[in-house]
N, C-alpha and C positions, 0 to 999 in steps of 0.2 A: 706300265703303260703310260704313266705320268712323264717320264723321261722322253718318250717318243713324241708326245704332244707338245713338250717344251721344244724340241728340236724342230718340229714343223712350224711352230710359231716364230722360232728365230729364223728360219731359212726364208719364210714367206714375208718377212719384215722388209719393206723396201729400204729402210734406212741402213740395214745390215748390207743389202745387195748394193746400194750406194757406196758404202765404205769399201767393200771388196772390189768394185769396179774402178774406184779411185786408186786403190793400191795396186790393182793390175795395171792400170795406165801409167801411173808413176814408175812401176818397175819396168814397163815397156819403154817409156821415154828416157829414163835414167841409162838404159842399157843398149839403146839403139844406137848404131855406129854414127848416125847423123843426128842424134837427139831427136828424131821424128816421133809423132805420136801414132797410136794405132787407129785404123779405121773402125768405125762403129760396128761393123759385122763382127768383128773379133770379140766384142764384149758379150755377144749372144753365146758364143762357144765358151769363153772363159766363165760366165755365170753358170752355164750348164755343168761344167766341171767343178766349179767351187762351192756348188751346193750339193754335192754328192760325196758322202765319206769315202766310198769306194775309189772314185775317180780322184779324190784330193789326197789320199793317203800317200801315194808314192812321190807327191811333190815335196823336194827338199833340196837343199844346198848341196847335198851329197851327190846329186845327179848333175851332169854337165849341161844337158840340153834336152829338147823336146824328143829327139830321137831315143834317148836313154829312157825317158819317161815311157814311151810307146813300148820299147823292148821289156820294160819291167812287167807289163802285162803278159807279154808273149811268153817270156821266161817261166811264168807261173801258169802258163796255159789258161789265161783269163782274158783272152783276146775278146771275148763276147763282152766283157765290161766296157771295152772301148767302143763297141758298136751301139752302145747305150748313149753316146754323146749326141748322135744325130736326133733321135726322138726327144731327148731331154732338151735340145736346143729349140725345138718346135714347140714343145710343151711349155717351155718357160719364156716365150717371146713376150707375153703380156707383163710378166714379173720383171724381165730385163728392161723393158721400156719404162716402167714405173720406177726401177731403181735409177736409170738414167735421168729421168724427169727429177726425182728427188735430188740426186747428185747435183744436177745443174742448178736447181733452186737454192740448194744449200751452199752453192759456192765451191764444190769440190771438183766439178768438172766444167768444162766449156766445149760446146759442139760448133765446129766450123763447118756450116751447112754447104759450103762450096766444095770442099774437099772430102766431107763425110768423116772427118777425124774428131776424136775426143781428146782434149787436153786437160791433164791433171792441173789443178792450181794449188799453189801454197797455201797450207793452213795457216791462218793468221791468229786465230783464237783457239785456245785448248778447251776442252770439256770442263765445265765446272764441277764443283764438288759433288760426288754422288752420281755423276753422269759419266763416268770414264767408262771406257769399254771393257767388257768382260775378257778374262784371259783367253777364252776360246775364240773370241772374235778377233782380238789382237793376233793370235797365232794364225788364223785363217787370212789375215790381212798380210802377214809374212808370206804365206804360201801363194797368195794372190800375186805379190811382187815377183816372186820367183817364177811363176807362170807367165807374168808379163815380160820378164827378161827372157825367157826361152822363146816366146812368140817374136820378140824384137829380132831374132836372129833369121827369121825366114819371112817370105811374103805370103800372102792370103792363100793363093793356090797351094803353096807347099804345105802350109799348116792343115788346110782341108784335107789334102791327101794323106798326111801322117794320121790324123785323127778320124779319117774316113767320114768327113762331113760334106754335105752336098748343099749348095746354096740355089 
């Protein structure tokens, strides 16, 4: 039971969410054909996925794109797991907003209010001794970048259709 409590604490920490959203945004921008950044709405979908082990498990560089990610659930007859993204997006709205606030306050992200896009900023200082990220958080950051790369290949309506999310 202690391990479950630790996991809940970890996922409900806005700092971890801020790091994951920064990684997602960086992955999106680095891989977008025009170097563009994602609209804020995509961050709500991303954090819903990145804070669930079942949804995050198939994210890897072994898959080419978002379609392959979706097919991984269909191939295993686990399409119901994908249907979980919509309610998670709604349930985690407040957590996502807090994570965005922390990311902006800490200089990880910048929000363009005119376009509704979030931009990743370059990290200028590294964490001090004893404050480095845990291996699990680093690994999840890599998965967040991969998810950002996949999202960068599509527009918002296409992503919403693939993941069955309604705004």
